[in-house]
C-alpha positions as CSV (number, residue, x, y, z in Angstrom):
1,X,-13.2,20.1,-14.3
2,X,-13.3,15.9,-14.1
3,X,-17.0,14.4,-12.2
4,X,-17.3,12.2,-9.8
5,X,-20.2,9.9,-12.1
6,X,-16.8,10.2,-15.0
7,X,-14.1,8.5,-12.6
8,X,-16.3,6.1,-11.6
9,X,-17.2,4.8,-15.0
10,X,-13.1,5.2,-16.3
11,X,-11.9,2.9,-12.6
12,X,-15.4,0.5,-13.7
13,X,-13.8,0.6,-17.5
14,X,-10.0,-1.2,-15.3
15,X,-11.7,-2.7,-12.0
16,X,-13.9,-6.4,-11.6
17,X,-17.0,-5.8,-11.5
18,X,-19.2,-8.4,-9.7
19,X,-22.5,-8.6,-9.6
20,X,-24.1,-8.9,-6.0
21,X,-24.9,-12.8,-7.5
22,X,-21.4,-13.3,-8.5
23,X,-19.7,-11.4,-5.1
24,X,-22.8,-13.9,-2.8
25,X,-20.7,-17.1,-5.1
26,X,-17.3,-15.8,-3.5
27,X,-18.8,-15.1,0.7
28,X,-17.4,-16.9,2.6
29,X,-15.3,-19.2,0.6
30,X,-11.5,-18.9,2.1
31,X,-9.4,-17.0,0.1
32,X,-11.7,-14.0,0.5
33,X,-12.1,-10.7,1.9
34,X,-15.0,-9.0,1.5
35,X,-14.5,-5.3,2.6
36,X,-16.5,-2.7,3.7
37,X,-15.6,0.5,2.4
38,X,-18.5,2.2,4.6
39,X,-18.4,5.2,7.1
40,X,-18.8,3.0,10.8
41,X,-21.7,5.0,11.3
42,X,-22.9,3.6,8.2
43,X,-21.9,-0.4,9.3
44,X,-24.0,1.4,12.8
45,X,-27.5,1.7,11.2
46,X,-27.3,0.0,8.3
47,X,-25.1,-3.6,9.7
48,X,-22.6,-5.2,7.3
49,X,-22.6,-8.5,5.1
50,X,-21.1,-11.4,7.4
51,X,-17.9,-11.7,7.8
52,X,-16.4,-8.5,6.2
53,X,-13.4,-6.7,6.7
54,X,-14.2,-3.3,7.4
55,X,-11.6,-0.3,6.0
56,X,-12.6,2.7,6.1
57,X,-12.5,4.9,2.5
58,X,-10.2,7.6,4.0
59,X,-7.8,4.6,5.4
60,X,-7.1,2.5,2.1
61,X,-4.5,3.8,0.7
62,X,-2.4,4.0,4.2
63,X,-3.7,0.3,5.2
64,X,-2.1,-1.1,1.8
65,X,1.3,1.0,1.4
66,X,3.4,-2.3,3.3
67,X,5.6,0.7,4.0
68,X,3.2,3.6,5.6
69,X,3.2,3.4,9.4
70,X,-0.4,2.6,9.0
71,X,-0.1,-0.7,7.7
72,X,-2.1,-3.4,7.3
73,X,-1.0,-7.3,7.2
74,X,-4.8,-8.6,5.7
75,X,-4.2,-6.7,2.4
76,X,-1.0,-8.7,1.7
77,X,-2.1,-12.2,3.2
78,X,-3.2,-13.1,-1.0
79,X,-6.5,-13.1,-0.5
80,X,-9.2,-12.0,-3.6
81,X,-10.7,-9.2,-2.2
82,X,-14.2,-7.9,-2.8
83,X,-14.8,-4.7,-2.6
84,X,-17.9,-2.9,-1.3
85,X,-19.6,0.1,0.3
86,X,-23.7,1.5,-0.2
87,X,-24.0,1.9,-3.5
88,X,-20.5,0.6,-5.6
89,X,-19.4,4.2,-6.2
90,X,-17.1,4.3,-3.5
91,X,-16.1,0.7,-3.9
92,X,-14.9,1.0,-7.1
93,X,-12.8,3.7,-7.2
94,X,-11.5,2.2,-4.0
95,X,-10.8,-1.0,-6.4
96,X,-8.7,1.2,-8.7
97,X,-6.7,3.4,-6.5
98,X,-6.3,-0.7,-4.4
99,X,-5.2,-2.0,-7.8
100,X,-2.2,1.2,-9.0
101,X,-1.0,0.7,-5.8
102,X,-0.2,-3.1,-6.6
103,X,-2.6,-4.7,-5.1
104,X,-3.9,-7.8,-7.4
105,X,-6.9,-10.1,-7.4
106,X,-9.5,-7.1,-6.5
107,X,-12.7,-6.3,-7.4
108,X,-15.8,-4.6,-6.6
109,X,-19.5,-5.6,-5.9
110,X,-21.9,-3.5,-8.7
111,X,-24.8,-2.1,-6.4
112,X,-22.7,-2.2,-3.3
113,X,-24.5,-3.0,0.3
114,X,-27.9,-1.8,-1.1
115,X,-27.9,-4.7,-4.0
116,X,-26.6,-6.4,-1.9
117,X,-29.9,-6.1,1.0
118,X,-32.3,-6.4,-2.0
119,X,-30.9,-9.9,-3.3
120,X,-32.0,-10.8,0.2
121,X,-28.1,-11.7,1.4
122,X,-27.1,-11.9,4.4
123,X,-26.5,-9.4,7.6
124,X,-25.5,-9.0,10.0
125,X,-24.6,-6.0,12.6
126,X,-21.6,-4.9,12.8
127,X,-19.6,-6.7,15.7
């Protein structure tokens, strides 16, 4: 049986993992999209990174696939994508899946939103 921690470790071996400081340096740059993968309840409770695009983890594959009836143009913009979740586990798995689906220039933020907040990163209420 494969464990989640093993899957996350495998994902971290093949995807670009950014520290919070590296992510902060990219935040707000043109052509960079932060993707918040957390559940809507988490966003309502804790807020989110300003300007982030919310994609619930359960919809990621459907929103990336251009042939899906749920496809989102945002994922075909050519932007660099920085995925994040609460702690960096869902975002690691998501970045790996996105790469496997052909999405280029995708990374995830180590420590997730929790580390972002802890480091003093700007947080806004979900619009």
